[in-house]
C-alpha positions as CSV (number, residue, x, y, z in Angstrom):
1,M,72.4,101.6,59.4
2,E,70.4,105.1,59.9
3,K,68.1,106.8,57.7
4,A,70.5,108.8,56.0
5,C,73.7,106.3,55.3
6,Q,71.1,103.2,54.1
7,A,69.9,106.1,52.1
8,L,73.4,107.4,50.7
9,Y,74.5,103.3,50.3
10,N,71.4,102.7,48.2
11,E,71.6,105.7,45.4
12,I,75.1,104.8,45.7
13,K,75.0,100.7,44.7
14,S,72.4,102.2,42.6
15,V,74.9,103.8,40.1
16,Y,77.6,101.4,40.8
17,D,75.1,98.5,39.6
18,N,75.0,100.5,36.6
19,K,76.9,98.9,33.8
20,D,77.9,102.0,32.0
21,I,79.3,103.4,35.6
22,R,80.8,100.3,36.4
23,S,82.9,99.7,32.7
24,N,84.4,103.3,33.9
25,P,87.3,102.4,36.3
26,A,87.3,105.9,37.7
27,L,84.0,106.1,38.4
28,S,83.4,102.4,39.7
29,N,86.7,103.0,41.8
30,I,85.2,106.3,43.7
31,L,82.0,105.0,44.5
32,L,83.6,101.4,45.5
33,K,85.4,103.4,48.0
34,A,82.6,105.7,49.0
35,L,80.8,101.8,49.7
36,N,83.1,100.7,51.7
37,K,84.1,104.1,54.0
38,L,79.8,103.7,54.4
39,I,80.1,99.9,55.5
40,K,82.7,100.8,58.0
41,A,82.1,104.4,59.4
42,K,79.1,106.0,60.9
43,N,80.2,110.1,59.6
44,V,77.7,110.2,56.8
45,Q,77.9,114.0,56.2
46,Q,82.3,113.2,56.1
47,I,81.7,110.1,53.6
48,A,79.1,112.6,51.6
49,L,81.3,115.6,51.4
50,S,84.2,113.2,50.3
51,L,82.6,111.7,47.4
52,N,80.8,114.8,46.6
53,R,84.6,116.2,46.2
54,E,85.7,113.2,44.3
55,L,83.2,113.2,41.7
56,R,83.4,117.1,41.2
57,L,87.1,116.7,40.8
58,Y,86.5,113.9,38.0
59,E,84.1,115.6,36.2
60,M,86.4,119.1,36.1
61,S,89.2,116.1,35.1
62,Q,87.9,114.7,32.6
63,K,86.5,118.1,30.9
64,V,82.8,116.1,30.8
65,L,79.1,116.2,32.0
66,M,78.2,114.0,34.6
67,P,76.7,110.6,33.7
68,K,72.6,111.5,34.0
69,D,72.9,108.1,36.7
70,L,74.5,110.3,38.8
71,L,73.3,113.5,39.1
72,F,70.5,112.3,42.1
73,L,73.9,111.0,43.5
74,K,75.9,114.3,43.3
75,S,72.9,116.6,44.7
76,L,72.2,113.8,47.6
77,T,75.9,114.1,48.7
78,R,75.4,118.1,48.2
79,K,72.4,117.4,50.8
80,L,74.1,115.0,53.4
81,S,77.1,117.0,53.4
82,A,75.3,120.4,54.3
83,A,73.5,118.4,57.1
84,G,74.8,119.1,60.7
């Protein structure tokens, strides 16, 4: 796994392992899908862009601020999706 892919995987896994996040079915599903995509695919930029989009849609649909544990992950997905 390349460095950016590994960094994104580790951050998603860390957030996913949080019991508060995992107890939220919508968020845990978003994160699990992203983990599976990272394992199967090589296009980290596309996966980061997709994850960033899904997290924003979740945030808007719930009309709440993201849990604090997701802030760094959102920042990382923005950074990786912009890299090219």
